[in-house]
C-alpha positions in Angstrom: -155.2 107.5 -13.1 -157.5 107.0 -15.8 -159.3 104.0 -17.2 -159.2 104.1 -21.1 -158.9 102.0 -24.3 -156.9 103.1 -27.2 -159.4 104.2 -30.1 -157.9 100.8 -32.3 -158.5 98.6 -29.5 -162.4 100.0 -29.1 -162.9 99.8 -33.2 -161.4 96.4 -33.3 -164.1 95.2 -30.6 -166.9 96.8 -32.2 -165.6 95.5 -35.6 -165.6 91.6 -33.7 -168.9 92.2 -32.7 -170.2 93.5 -36.0 -168.7 90.7 -38.1 -170.4 88.1 -35.0 -173.9 90.1 -35.6 -173.7 89.2 -39.3 -172.8 85.5 -39.1 -175.2 84.9 -36.0 -177.9 86.7 -38.3 -179.0 83.4 -40.4 -180.6 82.2 -37.1 -183.2 84.4 -37.3 -184.2 83.0 -40.5 -185.9 79.2 -40.0 -185.7 76.7 -42.5 -188.6 76.0 -44.7 -189.9 72.0 -44.6 -189.1 70.6 -48.0 -189.0 67.8 -50.5 -186.3 67.2 -52.6 -186.5 65.4 -55.8 -183.4 64.0 -57.7 -182.8 61.3 -60.2 -182.0 57.8 -58.9 -179.3 58.0 -61.9 -177.9 60.2 -63.9 -179.8 59.6 -67.2 -182.9 60.4 -64.8 -182.9 64.4 -65.1 -185.1 66.8 -63.2 -186.3 68.8 -65.3 -189.6 71.3 -65.9 -191.3 68.2 -67.0 -190.6 66.4 -64.1 -191.2 69.6 -61.6 -194.6 70.3 -63.6 -196.1 66.8 -63.2 -194.9 66.8 -59.1 -196.7 69.9 -59.0 -199.5 69.2 -60.8 -200.0 65.8 -58.4 -199.7 67.8 -55.3 -202.4 70.0 -56.2 -204.9 67.3 -57.3 -204.2 65.9 -54.0 -204.9 69.2 -52.1 -201.5 69.7 -50.4 -200.6 73.7 -50.0 -197.1 74.3 -51.2 -195.1 77.9 -50.2 -193.1 77.6 -53.3 -191.5 74.8 -55.9 -188.8 75.1 -58.2 -185.2 73.4 -59.5 -182.5 74.3 -57.0 -178.9 73.0 -57.7 -179.9 70.8 -60.3 -182.8 69.0 -58.2 -186.2 70.1 -57.4 -187.1 71.5 -54.3 -191.0 72.0 -53.3 -191.4 74.1 -49.9 -194.2 73.4 -47.4 -195.8 75.4 -44.8 -195.6 72.6 -42.0 -194.0 69.0 -41.4 -197.7 67.4 -42.2 -198.0 68.7 -45.4 -194.5 67.7 -46.2 -194.9 64.0 -45.2 -197.8 63.7 -47.2 -196.1 65.8 -50.3 -193.4 63.1 -50.0 -195.7 60.0 -49.6 -197.5 61.4 -52.8 -194.6 62.3 -54.9 -192.7 59.1 -54.2 -195.7 56.8 -55.6 -196.3 59.6 -58.5 -192.9 59.8 -59.7 -192.1 56.2 -59.3 -188.5 54.3 -58.7 -186.7 56.7 -61.6 -186.6 59.4 -59.0 -185.3 59.9 -55.2 -188.0 62.0 -53.0 -186.6 62.9 -49.5 -187.9 65.4 -47.0 -185.3 68.1 -46.3 -184.8 71.4 -44.7 -184.5 74.3 -47.0 -182.9 77.3 -45.6 -184.5 80.4 -45.9 -180.8 82.7 -45.5 -181.2 86.1 -47.7 -179.0 85.7 -50.4 -176.4 88.8 -49.2 -175.9 86.6 -45.9 -175.1 83.3 -48.2 -172.6 85.4 -50.3 -170.5 86.2 -47.3 -170.8 82.7 -46.4 -173.0 83.0 -43.3 -175.3 79.9 -42.5 -177.8 78.9 -39.6 -176.5 77.2 -36.9 -177.4 73.4 -37.6 -179.9 71.3 -35.0 -179.7 68.2 -33.9 -181.9 65.1 -34.4 -183.3 65.5 -30.7 -184.3 69.6 -31.4 -185.0 70.0 -35.4 -183.3 69.0 -38.9 -181.7 65.7 -39.9 -182.5 62.5 -41.6 -182.9 59.1 -39.6 -182.6 55.7 -41.5 -183.1 52.1 -40.2 -181.3 50.1 -42.6 -182.0 45.8 -42.5 -178.9 44.0 -43.2 -179.8 41.1 -45.8 -177.7 38.3 -44.3 -179.4 35.5 -46.6 -178.0 37.3 -49.4 -174.7 37.9 -47.4 -174.5 34.1 -47.2 -175.3 33.4 -51.0 -172.6 35.9 -51.8 -169.9 34.3 -50.1 -171.1 31.0 -51.1 -170.8 32.5 -54.9 -167.1 32.8 -54.0 -167.0 29.7 -52.6 -168.1 28.0 -55.8 -165.5 29.9 -57.6 -162.7 29.0 -55.6 -164.1 24.9 -55.9 -164.2 25.5 -59.7 -160.8 26.7 -59.4 -159.4 23.5 -57.2 -161.1 20.9 -59.1 -159.4 22.4 -62.8 -155.8 22.2 -60.9 -156.4 18.5 -59.6 -157.8 17.9 -63.1 -161.0 16.5 -61.4 -163.4 17.0 -64.3 -167.2 18.4 -63.0 -169.9 19.5 -65.4 -171.0 22.4 -63.0 -170.7 23.8 -59.8 -174.2 25.9 -58.6 -175.6 27.4 -56.0 -179.3 25.9 -55.0 -182.1 28.1 -53.5 -181.8 26.3 -50.7 -178.4 27.7 -49.9 -176.4 24.5 -50.7 -173.5 24.2 -53.5 -174.4 21.0 -56.0 -171.4 20.2 -57.9 -171.9 17.6 -60.7 -169.9 15.2 -62.2 -169.8 12.1 -64.7 -169.0 9.3 -62.4 -168.7 8.2 -59.2 -165.1 7.9 -58.8 -164.2 11.7 -59.8 -167.1 12.9 -57.3 -165.6 10.9 -54.4 -162.2 11.8 -55.6 -163.4 15.5 -55.5 -164.9 15.1 -52.0 -161.8 13.9 -50.3 -159.9 16.8 -51.9 -162.3 19.5 -51.1 -162.5 17.9 -47.7 -159.3 18.9 -47.1 -159.2 22.2 -48.2 -162.8 23.4 -47.0 -163.0 22.6 -43.6 -166.0 24.6 -43.1 -168.1 22.5 -45.2 -170.2 19.3 -44.8 -170.6 16.9 -47.8 -172.9 14.6 -48.9 -172.9 12.5 -51.8 -176.0 11.6 -53.8 -176.9 10.3 -57.8 -179.9 11.7 -59.7 -180.8 9.8 -62.7 -177.4 10.0 -64.9 -175.7 12.6 -62.7 -173.2 11.9 -59.6 -173.8 14.9 -57.3 -171.8 16.4 -54.4 -173.9 18.9 -52.1 -171.6 20.9 -50.1 -173.2 23.0 -46.9 -172.0 25.9 -44.8 -171.5 24.6 -40.9 -174.0 26.6 -38.4 -170.8 28.0 -36.9 -169.6 29.6 -40.5 -172.8 30.9 -41.4 -172.9 33.1 -38.2 -169.5 34.5 -38.4 -170.2 35.4 -42.1 -173.5 37.0 -41.0 -171.6 38.8 -38.3 -168.8 39.8 -40.5 -171.2 41.2 -43.0 -173.0 43.4 -40.5 -169.7 44.3 -38.9 -168.2 45.2 -42.3 -171.6 47.4 -43.4 -171.2 49.4 -40.4 -167.7 50.5 -41.3 -168.8 51.2 -44.8 -171.6 53.5 -44.0 -169.6 55.4 -41.3 -166.6 56.0 -44.4 -169.7 57.0 -46.6 -170.8 59.4 -43.9 -167.7 60.3 -43.5 -167.2 61.3 -47.3 -170.4 63.2 -47.2 -169.0 65.4 -44.2 -172.2 65.3 -41.9 -171.1 66.6 -38.3 -171.7 64.0 -35.7 -173.0 61.1 -37.5 -174.5 58.0 -35.6 -174.2 54.8 -37.0 -174.5 51.9 -34.6 -176.1 48.3 -34.7 -179.6 48.1 -33.8 -180.7 44.2 -32.8 -179.7 41.0 -35.3 -179.5 42.6 -38.5 -180.2 46.1 -38.7 -178.5 49.5 -38.4 -179.3 53.0 -37.5 -177.9 55.9 -39.2 -178.6 59.6 -38.1 -177.2 62.4 -39.9 -178.0 65.4 -37.8 -178.2 68.9 -39.7 -177.8 67.2 -43.1 -178.8 69.7 -45.9 -178.8 67.2 -48.7 -181.3 64.4 -47.7 -181.4 63.0 -51.1 -177.8 62.8 -51.8 -177.3 61.5 -48.6 -179.8 58.7 -49.3 -178.7 58.1 -52.8 -174.8 57.5 -51.5 -175.4 55.5 -48.0 -178.3 53.3 -49.3 -176.6 52.5 -52.7 -175.3 49.0 -52.6 -173.8 48.8 -55.8 -170.7 46.8 -56.3 -168.7 45.8 -59.2 -167.8 42.6 -60.8 -165.0 42.0 -63.6 -165.8 39.3 -66.0 -164.5 37.7 -69.0 -166.8 38.0 -72.1 -167.8 33.8 -72.9 -166.0 32.2 -75.8 -168.1 31.2 -78.6 -167.9 27.6 -77.7 -168.9 27.8 -74.2 -171.7 25.9 -72.6 -174.9 27.7 -71.4 -174.1 26.3 -68.0 -171.2 28.3 -67.4 -172.3 31.8 -69.0 -174.7 34.4 -68.2 -176.6 37.1 -70.4 -176.6 40.8 -69.7 -177.9 44.3 -70.7 -175.9 47.2 -71.3 -176.6 50.0 -68.9 -176.6 52.6 -71.2 -178.7 50.6 -73.9 -181.0 47.8 -72.1 -181.6 46.6 -75.9 -177.8 45.9 -76.6 -176.7 42.6 -74.6 -173.6 40.4 -74.0 -172.9 36.9 -73.0 -170.2 36.7 -70.2 -168.7 34.0 -68.6 -170.2 33.0 -64.7 -166.7 33.3 -63.3 -166.0 36.4 -61.4 -162.4 38.0 -61.7 -162.5 40.3 -58.6 -165.6 42.4 -57.4 -165.3 46.2 -56.0 -164.4 44.7 -52.6 -160.6 44.5 -54.1 -160.5 48.1 -54.6 -158.2 50.1 -52.7 -158.7 53.5 -53.9 -160.5 55.1 -56.6 -161.0 58.9 -58.1 -163.2 60.4 -60.7 -161.3 62.0 -64.1 -161.7 62.3 -67.7 -160.4 60.3 -70.2 -158.7 62.1 -73.4 -161.8 62.2 -75.0 -163.3 64.7 -72.1 -165.6 61.8 -71.4 -166.0 60.8 -67.3 -163.8 57.9 -66.2 -163.0 56.4 -62.9 -159.4 55.5 -62.1 -159.0 52.5 -59.7 -156.1 51.2 -57.6 -156.2 47.3 -57.0 -155.2 45.7 -53.5 -152.6 43.2 -53.5 -154.7 40.3 -54.0 -156.7 41.9 -56.5 -153.9 43.0 -58.4 -152.7 39.1 -58.8 -156.0 37.9 -59.9 -156.3 40.7 -62.6 -152.9 40.0 -63.7 -153.1 36.4 -63.8 -156.3 36.5 -65.6 -155.6 39.1 -68.4 -152.0 37.5 -68.9 -154.0 34.3 -70.6 -156.8 36.7 -71.8 -155.0 39.1 -74.6 -157.2 40.5 -77.2 -160.4 38.7 -75.0 -163.0 41.2 -73.9 -163.5 41.7 -70.4 -166.7 43.4 -69.1 -167.2 45.7 -65.8 -170.6 44.6 -64.7 -172.6 46.9 -62.3 -174.8 45.6 -59.5 -177.3 47.0 -57.4 -179.3 45.3 -54.8 -182.7 46.8 -54.8 -186.2 46.6 -53.7 -189.4 46.6 -54.9 -192.8 47.5 -53.1 -196.1 45.5 -54.1 -199.4 45.1 -53.2 -200.9 41.8 -52.0 -203.7 40.5 -50.7 -203.3 38.6 -47.3 -206.5 37.5 -45.1 -208.9 39.6 -47.5 -206.8 42.8 -46.9 -204.2 44.5 -49.5 -200.7 44.8 -47.2 -197.5 46.1 -49.1 -194.7 43.8 -48.9 -190.9 44.5 -50.1 -189.5 42.2 -52.6 -185.7 42.4 -53.1 -184.1 41.8 -56.3 -181.0 42.3 -57.9 -180.1 44.3 -60.8 -176.8 43.3 -63.3 -175.8 46.0 -66.2 -172.9 46.0 -68.0 -170.8 49.5 -67.6 -168.2 48.7 -70.3 -166.9 45.7 -72.5 -163.2 46.5 -73.9 -160.7 44.1 -75.5 -157.8 43.3 -73.0 -154.7 44.8 -75.0 -152.0 43.9 -72.3 -151.5 42.6 -69.3 -153.5 44.4 -66.3 -151.9 45.1 -63.0 -152.8 47.0 -60.0 -154.1 50.2 -61.9 -156.5 50.6 -64.4 -159.6 52.6 -65.5 -163.6 52.6 -65.9 -165.3 54.1 -68.4 -168.4 54.1 -70.1 -170.3 56.5 -67.2 -172.9 58.7 -67.9 -171.9 61.9 -66.4 -169.2 63.3 -64.2 -171.8 63.2 -61.2 -171.9 59.5 -61.9 -168.4 58.9 -61.8 -168.1 61.0 -58.6 -170.5 58.9 -56.9 -169.4 55.3 -58.0 -165.5 56.7 -57.1 -166.8 57.5 -53.6 -168.7 54.4 -53.5 -165.7 52.0 -54.1 -163.2 54.5 -52.3 -165.3 53.8 -49.3 -165.8 50.4 -49.6 -168.2 48.1 -50.9 -171.1 46.2 -48.6 -170.5 43.2 -47.8 -174.6 42.5 -47.7 -177.0 44.4 -49.6 -179.4 46.8 -47.2 -183.0 47.8 -47.3 -184.3 51.2 -45.9 -187.0 49.7 -43.7 -187.6 53.5 -42.0 -186.7 57.0 -43.1 -188.0 60.1 -41.8 -186.6 63.6 -41.3 -186.8 64.9 -37.5 -188.7 67.9 -37.2 -190.9 70.0 -34.7 -193.8 67.3 -34.7 -191.1 65.1 -32.7 -188.6 67.7 -31.6 -191.0 70.4 -30.3 -191.3 69.9 -26.9 -187.5 69.6 -26.5 -186.8 73.2 -28.4 -189.4 74.7 -26.1 -188.3 73.1 -22.9 -184.6 73.7 -24.1 -184.9 77.3 -25.3 -187.2 78.2 -21.9 -184.2 77.3 -19.6 -182.0 79.5 -21.5 -184.5 81.8 -21.2 -185.2 81.6 -17.8 -181.4 81.2 -16.8 -180.9 84.3 -18.7 -183.2 86.6 -17.1 -182.6 85.3 -13.4 -178.9 86.2 -14.2 -180.0 89.4 -15.8 -182.1 90.4 -12.5 -179.5 89.3 -10.2 -177.2 91.3 -11.6 -179.1 94.7 -11.9 -179.9 94.1 -8.1 -176.6 93.4 -6.6 -174.3 95.9 -9.0 -176.7 98.2 -10.5 -174.8 100.1 -13.3 -171.9 97.8 -13.2 -174.7 94.9 -13.7 -176.1 96.6 -16.3 -173.0 96.8 -18.3 -172.2 92.9 -17.5 -176.0 92.4 -18.8 -175.0 94.1 -22.0 -171.8 91.8 -22.2 -173.5 89.1 -21.5 -176.3 89.6 -24.4 -173.2 90.4 -26.7 -171.6 87.0 -25.4 -174.4 84.7 -26.8 -174.2 86.5 -30.3 -170.6 85.8 -30.3 -171.6 82.2 -29.0 -173.9 81.7 -31.9 -171.8 82.9 -34.4 -168.7 81.0 -33.7 -171.4 78.0 -33.4 -172.8 79.1 -37.3 -169.0 79.6 -38.3 -167.9 76.0 -37.4 -171.2 74.2 -39.0 -171.5 72.8 -35.2 -174.6 70.9 -34.7 -176.6 72.1 -31.6 -178.2 69.0 -29.3 -180.2 69.3 -26.4 -177.1 68.7 -24.3 -175.8 71.9 -26.7 -178.2 73.9 -24.6 -177.4 73.0 -21.5 -173.7 73.8 -22.7 -175.0 77.3 -23.2 -177.0 77.7 -20.1 -173.6 76.6 -18.2 -171.7 79.3 -20.1 -174.3 82.2 -19.5 -173.7 80.9 -15.5 -169.9 81.1 -16.2 -170.1 84.4 -18.0 -171.7 86.2 -15.5 -169.1 84.1 -12.6 -166.2 86.1 -14.3 -168.3 89.7 -13.9 -168.9 88.6 -10.6 -165.4 87.8 -9.8 -164.3 91.3 -11.2 -166.6 93.2 -9.2 -165.9 91.8 -6.1 -162.5 92.4 -6.3 -163.2 96.3 -7.2 -165.7 96.2 -3.9 -162.4 94.7 -1.9 -160.2 97.5 -3.3 -162.3 100.1 -2.5 -163.2 99.0 0.8 -159.2 99.0 1.2 -159.2 102.9 0.4 -158.0 102.8 -3.0 -159.3 105.4 -5.4 -162.0 104.9 -7.4 -160.2 104.4 -10.8 -157.5 102.6 -9.3 -159.8 99.9 -7.8 -161.4 99.5 -11.4 -158.1 98.7 -12.8 -156.9 96.5 -10.1 -160.3 94.9 -9.9 -159.8 93.8 -13.9 -156.1 93.1 -13.8 -155.9 90.9 -10.4 -159.2 88.9 -10.9 -157.7 87.5 -14.4 -155.3 84.8 -13.0 -158.7 83.4 -10.6 -160.8 83.7 -14.1 -158.3 82.0 -16.3 -157.9 79.3 -13.9 -161.3 78.5 -13.4 -161.9 78.4 -17.4 -158.8 76.8 -18.2 -159.6 73.3 -15.9 -163.3 73.6 -17.5 -161.9 73.7 -20.7 -159.6 70.6 -20.2 -162.8 68.8 -19.0 -164.4 70.1 -22.1 -161.6 68.7 -24.5 -161.9 65.3 -22.6 -165.8 65.1 -23.2 -165.1 65.8 -27.0 -162.2 63.4 -27.3 -163.9 60.7 -25.5 -167.6 61.0 -25.7 -169.7 60.5 -29.1 -173.0 61.8 -30.3 -174.6 64.3 -28.3 -171.7 64.2 -25.4 -169.7 65.8 -28.3 -172.3 68.4 -29.1 -172.0 69.2 -25.5 -168.1 69.5 -25.3 -168.1 72.0 -28.4 -170.9 74.1 -27.1 -169.4 74.4 -23.4 -166.0 74.8 -24.8 -166.7 77.7 -27.7 -168.4 79.2 -24.4 -165.5 79.2 -22.6 -163.7 81.7 -24.9 -166.4 83.8 -25.7 -167.2 84.2 -22.0 -164.0 85.3 -21.3 -163.9 87.7 -24.2 -166.9 89.1 -23.0 -166.1 89.6 -19.4 -162.3 90.5 -19.9 -162.9 92.5 -22.8 -166.4 93.6 -23.6 -167.4 94.7 -19.7 -163.9 96.3 -19.3 -164.9 98.4 -22.6 -168.2 99.3 -21.3 -167.0 100.2 -17.9 -164.1 102.6 -19.4 -166.8 104.0 -21.6 -169.0 105.0 -18.3 -166.6 105.6 -15.7 -162.9 105.9 -17.6 -162.8 109.5 -18.0 -164.3 110.5 -15.2 -162.8 111.7 -11.7 -165.2 109.6 -9.1 -165.2 110.0 -5.1 -167.3 107.4 -4.9 -168.6 104.4 -7.0 -172.0 102.6 -5.8 -171.2 99.0 -6.8 
């Protein structure tokens, strides 16, 4: 009896190993430290002039670079180390100003021919290298103010329906609403009605000169509920936006009272991530003010596309972006970018009710952005940088209402297809319930993860070396063949992880070490089974065949049990635990293939065609 594989099976194994080698090869090319420059809006294009300015600034500051140019519509400048990257980002952010987003990144160095085959390196988690860390603060004060604006609109509606004439209902700087009336009787009637409809408010009557006032303030419990809701809603929205970005194993969680941590391991476009995740954009739909409207009930806004053009709109908001159920980027009949919007039931009712009585009037779509501006102030004789939040509202479009609008309509007047895609993504993922501001931003590189990388790789090397020595000493030629199969198993594992775009974390390295042990465990079972067959008097070739075939069920049982545990870890775990589960699952499959197929092919190649009387095992 001879042990041989047919030619087609040997060729198939060689083909699998060749493909694995190709897709594992990109991991031999480490990423470059880089900064990516992109426009904060579509109108701010990154061109040769901007790149020339950026490179000139770096040269004047004495910061060495490896290369710089425009790649994929964005500027990309590569550095030799993380220190130069950090200094370069700070200098460029200060020089280019608010019109451009300067984000730290890791730029791939994979050769073009590998990228043309779809091969890319395995991503590393934040605890090793690669990824973006954002610490953001939720403006809970603004969240309460936004809710009060909605309440103010509801109060105006209630007063009009009850025919209680009022002069104004406005939000004051101290966080209270102030309703003004012409006489005390109307004010008292309004207080009685509002007290019945709005139990979350406390009311206080007052008189200032000829105005009769009703101060309306939220109770403490309601304020706390609004703040908690805003943070919870922002968490949900940020998770939706991260999912839209397609980031592997993201972390979005609350930290402290009003802060949120977002970690994006393995992210490739840090600038886009910052622009989408940190975008606090929302929409407001308002009617254009009538000619005879009072100034107290109107506001003047600039147009986004032309700041010199202005329009006067009503203060009352019809609906906001929170009423959007779905949004998709498209093109209109003239080939211009647009966003098709579907409203939820309540939003559709509000839009229908307002537009039914506003045919031939114009309605504006107002783009709302909450931003921050850093200013230097002198405090106790020292210059201190302080962040000042502000809100920017500009009109996207102002169109005449031709018919009653319902749940579906479209927004035009956008600058580019990219802007329409980003706006649709933001509306689809949900509007933020409160503005968020970047408190901290960093890309985790070797400066923080070097120790983990070094210890992790050392553990793999030590474990791998001990296994190789053990197999050589105990099983001689068979041990050498098993070691070759074990090396090929690591290549298979890395290639599959790269193909899956999996993110390798420190627990993932632990999964690799465990995989090495499990892979050699399968070979030990096979070789010990062959020794038993030889001791029972079986011929050498029969013993080899029986060793592989009879050890199969034991190996399968052991690996399936571990695979079930890995699947449970993946389903129930989060973050690094999932990384460990993925690495372990892939390692189980590749180790079984290596032990049962590759090792068998190598044994067949060395011993399969020989007539042996004795086997040194």
